[in-house]
C-alpha positions as CSV (number, residue, x, y, z in Angstrom):
1,M,91.6,18.0,-48.9
2,A,88.9,20.1,-47.4
3,K,86.9,20.0,-50.6
4,N,87.1,16.2,-50.7
5,L,85.8,16.0,-47.1
6,Q,82.9,18.3,-47.8
7,S,82.0,16.2,-50.9
8,I,82.0,13.0,-48.8
9,Q,79.8,14.6,-46.2
10,I,77.3,15.7,-48.9
11,L,77.3,12.2,-50.4
12,R,76.3,10.7,-47.0
13,A,73.3,13.0,-46.7
14,E,72.4,12.3,-50.4
15,R,72.4,8.5,-49.6
16,A,69.8,9.1,-46.8
17,I,67.7,11.2,-49.1
18,A,67.9,8.6,-51.9
19,L,66.5,6.1,-49.4
20,G,63.5,8.3,-49.0
21,C,64.4,10.6,-46.1
22,P,63.2,14.2,-46.6
23,A,66.2,16.5,-46.6
24,D,64.7,18.8,-43.9
25,K,64.4,15.8,-41.6
26,I,68.1,15.0,-41.5
27,V,69.7,15.9,-38.1
28,K,73.2,14.9,-37.3
29,L,73.9,13.8,-33.7
30,P,77.2,12.0,-33.1
31,M,78.0,9.5,-30.4
32,G,79.5,11.2,-27.4
33,L,82.0,10.7,-24.6
34,N,81.9,11.1,-20.8
35,L,84.9,13.4,-20.9
36,S,85.5,13.1,-17.2
37,L,86.9,9.6,-18.0
38,Y,89.4,11.0,-20.7
39,Q,91.9,13.3,-19.1
40,F,93.9,15.5,-21.4
41,K,97.7,15.1,-21.5
42,A,100.0,17.2,-23.7
43,R,102.3,14.9,-25.6
44,Y,106.1,15.4,-25.5
45,L,109.0,13.2,-26.5
46,E,111.5,12.7,-23.8
47,A,115.2,12.1,-24.6
48,N,115.9,8.5,-25.7
49,E,112.2,7.6,-25.4
50,P,110.7,5.4,-28.1
51,I,107.8,6.9,-30.0
52,K,104.7,4.9,-29.1
53,I,101.9,4.6,-31.6
54,I,98.6,3.0,-30.6
55,T,95.5,1.6,-32.4
56,V,92.4,0.5,-30.6
57,A,90.1,-1.6,-32.9
58,R,88.5,-4.9,-33.6
59,L,90.7,-7.0,-35.8
60,V,88.3,-7.0,-38.8
61,E,88.7,-6.0,-42.4
62,K,87.0,-2.5,-42.2
63,K,89.5,-1.4,-39.5
64,G,92.3,-1.5,-42.0
65,I,94.9,-2.8,-39.6
66,E,96.9,-4.4,-42.4
67,Y,97.6,-1.0,-43.9
68,S,98.8,0.6,-40.7
69,I,101.0,-2.4,-40.0
70,R,102.5,-2.2,-43.4
71,A,103.0,1.6,-43.1
72,V,104.7,1.3,-39.6
73,A,106.9,-1.5,-40.9
74,E,108.1,0.8,-43.7
75,V,108.6,3.7,-41.3
76,L,110.7,1.5,-39.0
77,K,113.3,1.2,-41.7
78,Q,114.2,4.8,-41.2
79,Y,113.0,5.4,-37.7
80,P,113.7,2.2,-35.6
81,N,113.1,3.9,-32.3
82,L,109.4,3.2,-32.5
83,I,106.8,0.9,-30.9
84,Y,103.3,0.2,-32.4
85,R,100.8,-1.4,-30.1
86,I,97.4,-2.7,-31.4
87,V,94.6,-3.3,-28.8
88,G,91.7,-5.5,-29.8
89,D,90.8,-9.0,-31.0
90,G,88.9,-10.5,-33.9
91,V,88.9,-12.9,-36.8
92,L,92.0,-11.4,-38.5
93,R,94.3,-11.9,-35.5
94,N,96.1,-14.9,-36.9
95,S,96.6,-13.4,-40.3
96,L,97.8,-10.1,-38.9
97,E,100.3,-11.9,-36.6
98,E,101.6,-13.7,-39.7
99,L,101.9,-10.4,-41.6
100,I,103.9,-9.0,-38.7
101,R,106.2,-12.0,-38.8
102,E,106.6,-11.8,-42.6
103,L,107.6,-8.2,-42.4
104,G,110.2,-8.9,-39.7
105,V,108.8,-6.4,-37.2
106,S,107.6,-8.7,-34.3
107,E,109.8,-6.8,-31.8
108,K,108.3,-3.5,-32.7
109,I,104.6,-4.2,-33.6
110,K,102.6,-6.0,-31.0
111,L,99.0,-7.3,-31.0
112,L,97.9,-6.9,-27.4
113,G,94.5,-8.5,-27.6
114,W,91.3,-7.4,-25.8
115,M,91.7,-5.0,-22.9
116,T,89.3,-3.3,-20.5
117,Q,88.4,0.4,-21.0
118,E,90.6,1.4,-18.0
119,E,93.5,-0.5,-19.5
120,V,92.9,1.1,-22.8
121,R,92.9,4.6,-21.2
122,Q,96.2,3.8,-19.5
123,L,97.7,2.9,-22.9
124,Y,96.4,6.2,-24.3
125,V,98.3,7.9,-21.5
126,D,101.4,6.0,-22.4
127,S,101.3,6.7,-26.1
128,H,102.3,9.6,-28.4
129,L,100.2,9.0,-31.6
130,F,97.0,7.2,-32.6
131,I,96.2,5.5,-35.9
132,L,92.9,4.1,-37.3
133,S,93.3,3.3,-41.0
134,S,89.8,2.2,-41.7
135,V,88.7,1.0,-45.2
136,T,85.6,-0.2,-46.9
137,A,85.5,-4.1,-46.6
138,Q,85.0,-6.3,-49.6
139,D,81.4,-7.0,-48.5
140,G,80.7,-3.2,-48.3
141,D,81.0,-3.0,-44.5
142,K,82.1,0.4,-43.4
143,E,83.2,2.2,-40.3
144,G,80.6,4.4,-38.6
145,Q,81.9,7.4,-36.6
146,G,85.2,5.8,-35.3
147,L,84.6,6.9,-31.7
148,V,88.1,5.8,-30.7
149,L,89.3,8.8,-32.7
150,Q,87.4,11.1,-30.3
151,E,88.7,9.2,-27.3
152,A,92.3,9.7,-28.5
153,Q,91.8,13.4,-29.3
154,A,90.2,13.9,-25.9
155,M,93.3,12.6,-24.3
156,G,95.6,14.8,-26.4
157,L,96.8,12.3,-28.9
158,P,97.4,13.5,-32.5
159,V,95.5,11.1,-34.7
160,L,96.0,9.7,-38.2
161,S,93.0,8.1,-40.0
162,T,91.4,7.8,-43.4
163,I,88.9,9.6,-45.6
164,H,86.2,7.0,-44.9
165,N,82.5,7.3,-44.2
166,G,81.8,9.2,-40.9
167,I,85.5,9.7,-39.9
168,P,86.1,13.1,-41.7
169,D,83.4,14.6,-39.4
170,G,85.3,13.7,-36.3
171,V,88.9,14.8,-37.1
172,L,90.2,18.3,-37.9
173,D,92.4,17.4,-40.8
174,G,95.7,19.2,-40.6
175,K,94.9,20.5,-37.1
176,S,94.2,17.7,-34.7
177,G,95.5,15.0,-37.0
178,F,95.7,13.9,-40.6
179,L,93.4,12.0,-43.0
180,V,94.6,10.0,-46.0
181,P,92.9,8.0,-48.7
182,E,91.8,4.4,-47.8
183,T,94.4,1.7,-48.4
184,D,97.1,4.3,-49.2
185,V,100.1,2.9,-47.4
186,K,102.5,5.5,-49.0
187,A,100.3,8.3,-47.6
188,L,100.2,6.7,-44.2
189,V,104.0,6.4,-44.3
190,E,104.4,10.1,-45.2
191,R,102.1,11.3,-42.4
192,I,103.6,9.0,-39.8
193,S,107.1,10.2,-40.8
194,Y,106.0,13.8,-40.6
195,L,104.6,13.3,-37.1
196,I,107.7,11.5,-36.0
197,T,110.0,14.2,-37.2
198,N,107.9,17.0,-35.8
199,P,107.2,16.2,-32.2
200,E,107.0,19.9,-31.4
201,K,103.7,19.9,-33.2
202,W,102.1,17.3,-30.9
203,P,101.1,19.5,-27.9
204,E,99.2,22.0,-30.1
205,M,97.5,19.3,-32.1
206,G,96.5,17.6,-28.9
207,R,95.0,20.9,-27.5
208,V,93.1,21.5,-30.7
209,G,91.7,17.9,-30.6
210,R,90.7,18.2,-27.0
211,A,88.8,21.5,-27.6
212,F,87.2,20.0,-30.7
213,V,85.9,17.0,-28.7
214,E,84.7,19.1,-25.8
215,E,82.7,21.3,-28.2
216,N,81.2,18.5,-30.3
217,Y,81.3,15.2,-28.5
218,D,80.6,15.9,-24.8
219,I,77.9,13.4,-23.9
220,N,76.2,15.9,-21.6
221,L,75.9,18.5,-24.3
222,L,74.7,15.9,-26.8
223,N,72.1,14.6,-24.4
224,D,70.8,18.2,-24.0
225,R,70.7,18.5,-27.8
226,L,68.8,15.2,-28.1
227,V,66.2,16.5,-25.7
228,K,65.8,19.6,-27.8
229,I,65.3,17.5,-30.9
230,Y,62.5,15.5,-29.2
231,E,60.9,18.6,-27.8
232,N,60.8,20.1,-31.3
233,L,59.3,16.9,-32.7
234,L,56.6,17.0,-30.1
235,K,55.8,20.6,-30.8
236,S,55.6,20.0,-34.6
237,S,53.2,17.1,-34.0
238,E,50.8,19.0,-31.8
239,P,47.5,19.6,-33.5
240,S,46.9,23.2,-34.6
241,N,44.2,25.3,-32.9
242,H,43.3,27.0,-36.1
């Protein structure tokens, strides 16, 4: 898996180079978070408590919501003590609602619609696991960074996502969460089932995710890094005295 992720990261840089960007000009600076708004909480499963999974995403093709719905519906056959809540709105809402009805899981999988950032953070607090099953849309549209994955990790949620565009840079596969191939419902089912049957893994995955986000996605640190980038550019553009 690590080899696959490295190959994907190299390909993204190669695409930029193919478009004419000099290799030595490529600097990676991700979008960051104000971590004071995302308080860490270790995740534990209380006795008789349903496992609560959350997705936060626009209801558009590239978010891959169809695949997470199908995967959770399959998992529910073996683990019915489960609730899956999807926050967001978009053009696919009606078709996703129809899919949920067809799969017979309307009591367990809920489309909650648009919510404020504070309402979303409260749902993060009230959840155990996070899913974002992004895919490449038929028109080629792709996910960028998937910032919600960093939000979820910052709050201590183990995450499950896909090997898709910028996402592998933002999740420690096998440590803070898991990554599976795009559109692979079977792989999603396997990883969801693993997380459900191993809740003792959640707190450590959450701590690893929080530390990863603190180190790499703190908006204050990224702002400092951006200033350094501009300072270096200014220095390199200064006329030589020789």
